[in-house]
C-alpha positions as CSV (number, residue, x, y, z in Angstrom):
1,M,95.3,101.4,123.5
2,K,93.1,102.1,120.5
3,G,94.1,101.7,116.8
4,V,92.5,102.7,113.5
5,L,92.0,100.5,110.5
6,L,91.2,102.2,107.3
7,I,89.6,100.0,104.7
8,N,89.1,100.6,100.9
9,L,87.7,98.4,98.3
10,G,90.5,96.5,96.6
11,T,92.7,96.1,93.5
12,P,94.8,93.5,91.8
13,D,98.3,92.9,93.3
14,N,99.9,93.5,90.0
15,L,99.2,93.7,86.2
16,E,99.6,90.0,85.6
17,L,96.4,88.4,84.1
18,I,96.3,85.8,86.9
19,S,96.3,88.6,89.5
20,V,93.5,90.5,87.7
21,K,91.4,87.3,87.5
22,K,92.0,86.5,91.2
23,Y,90.8,90.0,92.2
24,L,87.8,89.9,89.9
25,K,86.8,86.4,91.2
26,E,87.0,87.4,94.9
27,F,85.3,90.8,94.4
28,L,82.4,89.5,92.2
29,S,81.9,86.3,94.3
30,D,80.8,88.4,97.2
31,G,77.0,87.9,97.6
32,Y,76.6,91.6,98.6
33,V,78.2,92.8,95.4
34,V,76.5,90.5,93.0
35,D,73.4,89.7,95.0
36,I,71.8,87.0,92.9
37,P,71.3,83.3,93.8
38,T,74.7,81.6,94.6
39,I,74.6,79.0,91.9
40,I,73.8,81.7,89.2
41,R,76.5,84.0,90.6
42,K,79.1,81.2,90.5
43,I,78.2,80.4,86.9
44,L,78.2,84.1,85.9
45,V,81.5,84.9,87.6
46,N,83.5,81.7,86.9
47,L,82.3,80.9,83.4
48,I,81.5,84.3,81.9
49,I,82.9,87.4,83.6
50,V,86.3,86.2,84.7
51,P,87.2,84.2,81.6
52,F,85.9,86.8,79.1
53,R,86.3,90.2,80.9
54,S,89.7,89.8,82.6
55,R,91.8,90.9,79.6
56,K,89.7,94.0,79.1
57,T,90.0,94.8,82.8
58,Q,93.7,94.2,82.7
59,E,94.1,96.7,79.8
60,A,92.1,99.2,81.8
61,Y,94.4,98.8,84.8
62,K,97.4,99.1,82.5
63,S,96.2,102.6,81.5
64,I,96.4,104.0,85.0
65,W,99.0,101.8,86.8
66,T,102.0,103.7,88.1
67,K,105.7,102.7,88.6
68,K,104.8,102.4,92.3
69,G,101.8,100.2,91.6
70,S,98.1,100.5,92.0
71,P,96.8,104.1,92.4
72,L,94.2,102.9,94.9
73,I,96.9,101.4,97.1
74,I,99.2,104.4,96.8
75,N,96.5,107.0,97.5
76,T,94.9,105.1,100.4
77,N,98.4,104.7,101.9
78,L,98.9,108.5,101.6
79,I,95.7,109.0,103.5
80,K,97.0,106.5,106.2
81,E,100.4,108.2,106.5
82,K,99.1,111.7,106.8
83,L,96.3,110.6,109.3
84,D,98.9,108.8,111.3
85,Q,100.6,112.1,112.0
86,K,97.3,113.8,113.1
87,I,95.9,111.4,115.7
88,E,97.3,109.7,118.8
89,Y,96.3,106.2,117.7
90,P,98.3,103.9,115.4
91,V,96.8,103.7,111.9
92,E,96.9,100.8,109.4
93,M,95.1,100.4,106.1
94,A,93.7,97.4,104.3
95,M,91.6,96.4,101.3
96,R,88.3,94.5,101.5
97,Y,89.5,92.4,98.6
98,Q,93.1,91.2,98.0
99,N,96.0,93.1,99.6
100,P,97.0,94.5,102.0
101,S,94.5,92.2,103.8
102,I,92.2,92.9,106.7
103,E,93.9,90.1,108.6
104,R,97.3,91.8,108.2
105,G,95.9,95.2,109.2
106,L,94.3,93.8,112.4
107,I,97.4,91.8,113.4
108,S,99.7,94.7,112.8
109,L,97.6,96.9,115.2
110,I,97.5,94.2,117.8
111,E,101.3,93.9,117.6
112,K,101.5,97.6,118.3
113,G,99.5,97.0,121.5
114,C,96.0,97.9,120.4
115,K,93.1,96.3,122.3
116,E,90.3,98.3,120.7
117,I,90.3,98.9,116.9
118,I,88.2,101.6,115.2
119,V,87.3,100.4,111.7
120,L,86.6,103.1,109.1
121,P,85.5,101.9,105.7
122,L,86.5,104.7,103.4
123,Y,83.0,104.9,101.7
124,P,81.2,108.2,102.4
125,H,77.8,106.6,101.8
126,Y,76.3,103.4,103.2
127,A,75.5,100.5,100.9
128,E,75.4,96.7,101.4
129,A,78.1,96.2,98.7
130,T,80.6,98.4,100.5
131,S,80.0,99.3,104.2
132,L,78.1,96.2,105.2
133,T,80.3,93.6,103.5
134,T,83.4,95.3,104.9
135,K,82.0,95.2,108.4
136,L,81.0,91.5,108.1
137,K,84.5,90.6,106.7
138,V,86.3,92.3,109.6
139,E,84.1,90.5,112.1
140,E,84.7,87.2,110.3
141,V,88.5,87.7,110.4
142,R,88.4,88.5,114.1
143,D,86.3,85.4,114.8
144,V,88.3,83.0,112.6
145,L,91.6,84.1,114.1
146,D,90.1,84.3,117.6
147,L,91.5,87.8,118.1
148,D,91.0,89.3,121.6
149,I,90.0,92.8,120.5
150,K,87.1,95.2,120.7
151,L,85.9,96.5,117.4
152,S,84.0,99.7,116.7
153,F,82.8,100.8,113.3
154,L,82.5,104.3,111.8
155,N,80.3,104.3,108.8
156,E,78.8,106.8,106.4
157,F,79.9,110.4,106.7
158,Y,78.3,111.8,103.5
159,K,76.4,114.7,105.3
160,E,79.1,115.6,107.9
161,A,79.9,119.3,107.6
162,G,83.7,118.6,107.5
163,Y,83.3,116.2,104.6
164,I,81.1,118.5,102.6
165,D,83.5,121.4,103.2
166,S,86.4,119.2,102.0
167,L,84.6,118.1,98.9
168,S,83.5,121.6,98.1
169,K,87.1,122.9,98.5
170,Q,88.4,120.2,96.2
171,I,85.9,121.2,93.5
172,R,86.7,124.9,93.8
173,T,90.4,124.0,93.4
174,Y,89.8,122.6,89.9
175,V,86.7,124.4,88.7
176,T,86.2,128.0,87.7
177,N,82.8,129.8,87.6
178,D,82.4,129.6,83.9
179,I,81.6,125.9,83.5
180,D,78.2,125.0,82.2
181,F,77.6,122.1,84.5
182,L,79.0,120.1,87.4
183,L,78.2,116.4,87.4
184,F,78.4,114.3,90.5
185,S,79.1,110.8,89.3
186,Y,78.5,108.1,91.9
187,H,79.2,104.3,91.8
188,G,75.9,102.7,90.8
189,I,74.1,99.9,92.6
190,P,71.1,97.7,91.6
191,K,67.7,99.2,92.5
192,R,66.9,96.2,94.6
193,Q,69.9,97.0,96.8
194,N,69.0,100.7,97.0
195,I,65.7,100.1,98.7
196,R,67.1,97.9,101.4
197,T,68.8,100.7,103.2
198,N,67.2,103.6,105.1
199,P,67.9,106.2,103.9
200,T,68.4,104.7,100.5
201,Y,71.8,105.0,98.8
202,E,70.1,107.2,96.2
203,D,68.8,109.6,98.8
204,Q,72.2,109.7,100.5
205,V,74.1,110.7,97.4
206,K,71.5,113.2,96.3
207,L,71.6,114.9,99.7
208,A,75.4,115.0,99.7
209,S,75.3,116.5,96.2
210,K,72.7,119.1,97.2
211,L,74.7,120.2,100.3
212,C,77.8,120.5,98.2
213,A,76.0,122.4,95.4
214,E,74.6,124.8,98.0
215,K,78.1,125.4,99.4
216,L,79.3,126.2,95.8
217,N,76.3,128.5,95.2
218,L,75.2,126.5,92.2
219,K,71.7,126.9,90.7
220,D,69.6,123.8,90.1
221,D,70.3,123.7,86.4
222,Q,74.1,123.9,87.0
223,W,74.6,120.5,88.6
224,G,73.3,117.0,88.5
225,V,73.7,113.4,89.7
226,A,74.4,110.3,87.7
227,F,75.6,106.7,88.3
228,Q,78.6,104.9,86.8
229,S,80.1,101.4,86.8
230,R,76.9,99.4,86.3
231,L,77.2,95.7,85.9
232,G,73.8,95.0,84.3
233,P,70.2,96.0,83.9
234,G,68.1,97.3,86.8
235,W,70.7,99.7,88.2
236,L,70.1,103.2,89.4
237,Q,69.7,105.9,86.7
238,P,70.5,108.2,85.1
239,F,73.7,106.5,83.9
240,T,76.8,108.7,83.7
241,D,77.7,107.8,80.1
242,K,74.2,108.5,78.9
243,M,74.1,111.8,80.6
244,L,77.5,112.8,79.2
245,E,76.1,112.0,75.7
246,N,73.1,114.2,76.3
247,L,74.7,117.2,78.0
248,P,76.1,118.9,74.8
249,K,72.7,118.6,73.2
250,I,71.2,120.9,75.8
251,G,74.0,123.4,75.7
252,K,76.2,122.0,78.5
253,R,79.5,121.8,76.6
254,K,81.9,122.8,79.3
255,I,81.6,120.6,82.3
256,A,83.4,119.2,85.4
257,V,83.0,115.8,86.9
258,V,83.6,114.7,90.5
259,C,83.2,111.2,91.9
260,P,82.3,111.4,95.6
261,S,81.8,107.7,96.0
262,F,85.5,107.4,96.2
263,V,87.9,109.2,98.5
264,A,91.1,107.8,96.8
265,D,91.6,107.8,93.0
266,N,91.4,104.4,91.4
267,L,90.3,102.6,88.3
268,E,86.8,103.9,88.4
269,T,87.9,107.6,88.5
270,L,91.2,107.6,86.5
271,E,90.1,105.2,83.7
272,E,86.3,105.1,83.6
273,I,85.8,108.8,84.1
274,N,89.0,110.6,83.2
275,I,89.6,108.5,80.0
276,E,86.4,106.8,78.9
277,A,83.9,109.4,80.1
278,R,86.0,112.2,78.7
279,E,86.0,110.6,75.3
280,T,82.3,110.0,75.4
281,F,81.6,113.7,76.2
282,I,84.0,115.1,73.6
283,E,82.8,112.7,70.9
284,S,79.2,113.8,71.7
285,G,80.0,117.4,71.0
286,G,81.4,118.6,74.4
287,H,84.1,121.2,74.4
288,E,85.8,121.0,77.7
289,F,85.9,118.2,80.3
290,I,87.4,118.9,83.7
291,F,88.2,115.9,85.8
292,I,88.2,116.6,89.6
293,P,90.5,114.2,91.5
294,C,89.4,112.5,94.7
295,L,90.2,114.0,98.0
296,N,93.2,111.6,98.4
297,N,95.5,113.1,101.1
298,D,94.1,116.7,100.9
299,D,94.9,118.5,104.2
300,K,91.3,119.6,105.0
301,W,90.0,116.2,104.3
302,I,92.6,114.6,106.6
303,D,91.7,117.1,109.3
304,F,88.1,116.1,109.0
305,L,89.0,112.4,109.3
306,A,91.1,113.0,112.4
307,D,88.2,114.8,114.1
308,Y,85.7,112.2,112.9
309,I,87.7,109.4,114.4
310,S,88.7,111.2,117.6
311,N,85.2,112.4,118.4
């Protein structure tokens, strides 16, 4: 029997500082996320980022945490639960970093009788820091635990018609025709990582945005692409925060922002965009900022996932 393992990025287990530090250390110690020499990465992560940025990160999580816990866990689980009702295979979900772990997800499916597991990283676009590191981690867990299973991986789906239709529908739900500009804000990556994939990550996100803009009948001056969540210099541009500062200066004072790198709302959408980016735009002279939630457990999106997995 087949089973499906959905994998998202990760989140602290709770709001305790030790939990935030543990998550940051695991995430940023991944050589595909911070792709610099190992010794330098260890010094940067263990002596600078984790000791000095954990409290700020903790405060950011506090601003979006719910009574039920992490929004990323909640929203990914909602995807899992609704998808479980749509397909004939058992479905589990896991996080690349922290919990629920990939190990737990694989073992749970095996206990349900699954001999072949379809792994779907929930990243629409392919990048080393997301899709590749997830694939390698799943294979590592299988080998370390000596699991007798067949793995198959479904990767990027950014240009699939069903995905573009779902994203376009989500945007229409929240946006009227009288906005000045629609901003597609994607998670950034270093330029050096960008050129190591074919097509490049930048080309992938620009094509997805173009397909969506065409679906929405937007003119070229009514939409744009920017990159958020940068960790340092040498990352893809334009930066989301800089674009938001500039848009009111060119008459774009009523905008909407969508974050297609993510299919489930999380810290980067709920805090970085809906709180911080909103403040940046309004303080720069903007009048209206419309935050478009991720697809989460939208019915059309779940239908696409079911077809994508089954076919």
